[in-house]
C-alpha positions as a printed Julia matrix, in Angstrom:
294×3 Matrix{Float64}:
 -43.99   18.05  -19.58
 -44.84   14.47  -20.59
 -46.11   12.25  -17.79
 -45.14    8.6   -17.85
 -47.42    6.05  -16.13
 -45.97    2.55  -15.73
 -48.19   -0.41  -14.89
 -45.99   -2.96  -13.13
 -46.23   -5.97  -10.82
 -43.95   -7.81   -8.45
 -44.86  -11.13  -10.11
 -46.33  -12.36  -13.36
 -49.97  -13.25  -13.89
 -51.55  -10.52  -11.78
 -53.4    -8.87  -14.71
 -50.87   -6.15  -15.42
 -51.16   -6.21  -19.2
 -54.97   -6.56  -19.03
 -55.23   -3.33  -17.07
 -52.57   -1.59  -19.22
 -54.53   -2.36  -22.39
 -57.82   -1.26  -20.75
 -56.28    2.04  -19.74
 -54.94    2.51  -23.28
 -58.51    2.09  -24.59
 -59.84    4.68  -22.18
 -57.13    7.33  -22.49
 -57.32   10.06  -25.1
 -54.15   11.29  -26.77
 -51.58    8.88  -25.38
 -48.43    7.05  -26.44
 -48.3     3.34  -25.55
 -45.03    1.59  -24.67
 -44.57   -2.12  -23.99
 -41.43   -2.39  -21.86
 -41.86   -6.07  -21.11
 -39.27   -6.86  -23.82
 -38.46  -10.39  -22.59
 -42.05  -11.56  -22.99
 -44.13   -8.86  -24.73
 -47.83   -9.53  -25.17
 -49.45   -6.08  -25.32
 -49.46   -6.45  -29.12
 -51.87   -9.39  -28.86
 -54.6    -7.12  -27.55
 -53.7    -3.92  -29.42
 -52.77   -5.55  -32.74
 -50.39   -2.8   -33.84
 -49.56   -2.0   -37.44
 -45.75   -1.82  -37.62
 -44.43    1.24  -39.42
 -40.72    0.81  -38.76
 -38.5    -2.04  -37.52
 -35.0    -1.47  -36.19
 -32.33   -3.93  -35.1
 -31.17   -3.77  -31.5
 -27.48   -4.5   -31.19
 -26.1    -4.61  -27.68
 -23.66   -7.5   -27.47
 -20.7    -8.94  -29.36
 -20.0   -12.3   -30.99
 -16.58  -13.56  -32.05
 -15.75  -14.45  -35.63
 -12.61  -15.97  -37.14
 -10.92  -14.81  -40.32
 -10.09  -18.2   -41.77
  -7.4   -16.75  -44.04
  -5.45  -15.57  -40.99
  -6.24  -18.44  -38.62
  -3.4   -21.0   -38.15
  -5.56  -23.21  -35.87
  -3.03  -22.89  -33.09
  -5.74  -23.68  -30.55
  -5.1   -20.76  -28.18
  -8.69  -19.58  -28.45
 -10.01  -23.09  -27.92
  -7.91  -23.62  -24.81
  -8.96  -20.38  -23.2
 -12.67  -20.23  -24.09
 -14.58  -21.17  -20.98
 -17.79  -21.48  -22.97
 -16.42  -24.02  -25.46
 -17.46  -21.71  -28.28
 -14.08  -21.44  -30.04
 -13.36  -24.38  -32.3
 -11.02  -23.0   -34.92
 -11.52  -22.22  -37.67
 -15.13  -21.78  -36.5
 -16.92  -20.02  -33.64
 -20.15  -21.42  -32.23
 -22.16  -18.18  -32.28
 -24.85  -19.62  -29.98
 -22.36  -20.61  -27.28
 -20.27  -17.42  -27.6
 -20.87  -15.0   -24.72
 -18.96  -12.14  -26.36
 -16.34  -11.86  -23.61
 -13.54  -11.17  -26.11
 -10.85  -13.36  -24.52
 -10.24  -15.21  -27.78
  -9.69  -11.97  -29.73
  -7.38  -10.67  -27.01
  -5.2   -13.76  -26.94
  -5.13  -14.66  -30.66
  -1.45  -14.37  -31.74
  -2.44  -13.87  -35.39
  -5.18  -11.27  -34.64
  -7.48  -13.45  -36.68
 -10.49  -13.02  -34.38
 -12.76   -9.97  -34.32
 -15.72   -9.1   -32.1
 -18.73   -8.2   -34.21
 -22.03   -6.65  -33.17
 -24.73   -9.19  -32.55
 -28.43   -8.5   -33.22
 -30.05   -9.03  -29.8
 -33.6    -7.96  -30.54
 -35.94   -5.77  -32.55
 -37.4    -2.34  -31.8
 -40.77   -1.44  -33.39
 -42.47    1.85  -34.19
 -46.16    1.06  -34.62
 -49.67    2.46  -34.77
 -52.66    1.09  -32.87
 -56.33    1.98  -32.83
 -55.64    3.88  -29.59
 -52.51    5.74  -30.68
 -48.8     5.28  -31.45
 -46.95    2.4   -29.81
 -43.29    1.8   -29.04
 -42.44   -1.84  -28.38
 -39.68   -4.4   -28.77
 -38.74   -8.03  -28.49
 -35.51   -9.41  -27.1
 -34.33  -12.5   -28.97
 -34.13  -15.82  -27.01
 -31.04  -16.11  -24.84
 -29.97  -12.49  -25.32
 -29.12  -10.06  -22.54
 -29.19   -6.3   -21.97
 -32.97   -6.14  -21.64
 -32.57   -2.95  -19.59
 -30.89   -1.2   -22.5
 -33.66   -2.27  -24.86
 -36.29   -0.96  -22.4
 -34.43    2.35  -22.4
 -34.65    2.46  -26.19
 -38.39    1.69  -26.03
 -38.95    4.55  -23.61
 -36.75    6.95  -25.59
 -38.69    6.19  -28.74
 -41.99    6.68  -26.9
 -40.78   10.06  -25.63
 -39.9    11.07  -29.18
 -43.35    9.96  -30.35
 -44.98   12.11  -27.67
 -42.88   15.1   -28.62
 -43.6    14.7   -32.35
 -47.36   14.53  -31.77
 -47.57   16.98  -28.88
 -48.97   14.35  -26.51
 -48.53   14.66  -22.76
 -49.11   11.06  -21.61
 -47.08    7.85  -22.04
 -48.65    4.65  -20.77
 -46.11    1.87  -20.1
 -46.76   -1.83  -19.69
 -43.77   -2.93  -17.61
 -42.1    -6.23  -16.74
 -42.85   -8.26  -13.62
 -40.26   -8.38  -10.84
 -37.62   -5.86   -9.74
 -34.75   -6.66  -12.12
 -32.91   -4.56  -14.74
 -35.84   -4.1   -17.16
 -38.08   -2.89  -14.32
 -35.41   -0.48  -13.03
 -35.08    0.89  -16.58
 -38.86    1.17  -16.76
 -39.53    3.08  -13.55
 -36.54    5.45  -13.52
 -37.86    8.99  -13.84
 -41.53    8.09  -14.38
 -44.43   10.07  -12.9
 -46.28    7.21  -11.19
 -46.03    3.44  -10.88
 -49.26    1.42  -10.82
 -48.7    -1.86   -9.01
 -51.15   -4.64   -9.86
 -51.22   -7.3    -7.16
 -53.4   -10.13   -5.9
 -54.29  -11.3    -2.38
 -51.88  -14.23   -2.15
 -48.77  -14.53    0.01
 -46.49  -14.34   -3.03
 -48.54  -11.45   -4.39
 -48.16   -9.48   -1.15
 -44.43  -10.24   -0.86
 -43.66   -9.2    -4.43
 -45.87   -6.13   -4.18
 -43.79   -4.97   -1.2
 -40.58   -5.54   -3.16
 -41.67   -3.49   -6.16
 -43.14   -0.78   -3.87
 -39.71   -0.59   -2.22
 -38.11   -0.17   -5.62
 -40.43    2.76   -6.49
 -39.59    4.33   -3.15
 -35.85    4.11   -3.82
 -36.3     6.0    -7.07
 -38.64    8.56   -5.52
 -41.61    7.5    -7.66
 -45.19    7.75   -6.39
 -46.92    4.39   -6.21
 -50.53    3.27   -6.52
 -52.03   -0.21   -6.08
 -54.76   -2.2    -7.82
 -55.87   -5.35   -5.98
 -57.01   -7.82   -8.62
 -59.23  -10.8    -7.61
 -59.55   -9.24   -4.17
 -62.37  -11.57   -3.17
 -60.15  -14.68   -3.36
 -58.82  -13.87    0.11
 -60.42  -10.99    1.98
 -57.95  -11.17    4.89
 -54.97  -10.81    2.55
 -56.77   -7.98    0.75
 -57.1    -6.19    4.09
 -53.4    -6.75    4.68
 -52.58   -5.1     1.34
 -54.84   -2.15    2.14
 -53.12   -1.65    5.49
 -49.72   -1.8     3.81
 -50.8     0.9     1.32
 -52.01    3.14    4.12
 -48.85    2.69    6.18
 -46.52    3.28    3.24
 -48.2     6.2     1.47
 -49.42    4.24   -1.55
 -52.62    5.27   -3.34
 -55.2     2.48   -3.32
 -56.83    2.79   -6.74
 -59.36    0.03   -6.22
 -60.3    -3.6    -5.7
 -61.41   -5.71   -8.61
 -63.32   -8.93   -8.06
 -62.54  -12.18   -9.77
 -64.61  -12.44  -12.95
 -64.33  -14.59  -16.07
 -64.99  -11.5   -18.2
 -61.29  -10.67  -17.95
 -60.27  -13.99  -19.53
 -63.07  -13.82  -22.1
 -61.88  -10.43  -23.3
 -58.32  -11.73  -23.7
 -59.47  -14.79  -25.64
 -61.33  -12.42  -27.95
 -58.08  -10.35  -28.3
 -59.9    -7.22  -27.18
 -59.46   -4.75  -24.35
 -62.0    -4.91  -21.57
 -63.73   -1.58  -22.48
 -64.18   -2.83  -26.03
 -65.36   -6.31  -25.13
 -67.66   -5.38  -22.26
 -68.23   -1.61  -22.19
 -71.16   -1.78  -19.78
 -69.71   -4.4   -17.42
 -69.27   -3.46  -13.77
 -65.52   -4.13  -13.86
 -65.15   -1.87  -16.9
 -66.8     0.86  -14.79
 -64.23    0.25  -12.05
 -61.41    0.54  -14.57
 -62.8     3.87  -15.82
 -62.89    5.17  -12.24
 -59.31    4.01  -11.69
 -58.05    5.75  -14.82
 -59.81    8.96  -13.74
 -58.14    8.61  -10.34
 -54.72    8.21  -12.01
 -55.25   11.41  -14.0
 -56.31   13.24  -10.86
 -53.15   12.07   -9.04
 -50.99   13.3   -11.96
 -52.77   16.64  -11.99
 -52.36   17.04   -8.22
 -48.65   16.2    -8.37
 -48.15   18.65  -11.25
 -49.76   21.41   -9.16
 -47.56   20.57   -6.17
 -44.4    20.79   -8.29
 -45.48   24.21   -9.58
């Protein structure tokens, strides 16, 4: 059975993608999935070579058959988005609700599939990668995340790999729900700030609702030791694994500027050693949970 590990965070900027990419560099025989489809950046560090690109169509846009249109104005009068201006439709303003097509007396308006994003099948130096990008202003990010995960699962099956590493979205919205549903473990990256603690609790609650085991990485723990202690107490009280505390260090930023993962950029650095230990701990947790299910 393929285990899916999702690295998530309650808020942006905690170091989620940095740790995801570092884990990808350390893991052997793994499929990588970037489920942060609204603002993907895993590709910056992994520099994938795209093998296949597919259009993601999840919404509709109205179009007018000008040969049938009598410019009666019914569509214009009933379009709350001011997109219908016969004989033209403003595709950017159109929300795809279909009211114009429903009311058109000449049946001159059709609802056509709109390309909302792109889904990519790629190869990286660490293994195959499933990733995507939602186009600006488009919706249904949860559906696109589902497609990214489905493709990653197919990749794992094709290559007989038993691990999928997911870089998720920040927050607790639709793309995160689509990311964590049915996964093996959720790795929450947080920081010792009030907003970091609050949002960590929210995403931990989401994992709990879906019956997913959670683990926590405290990044920049030394910025506020008291808040770090509060996070550790929360983990203990709520059954979350505490994977480790990582100190603030410019090496993290330096590796990103160099477009390299931390193990590649600084293989002997102390923080890289911590990351190795955390990945080993994740694999031990997965092994233990597999034994318990058996």
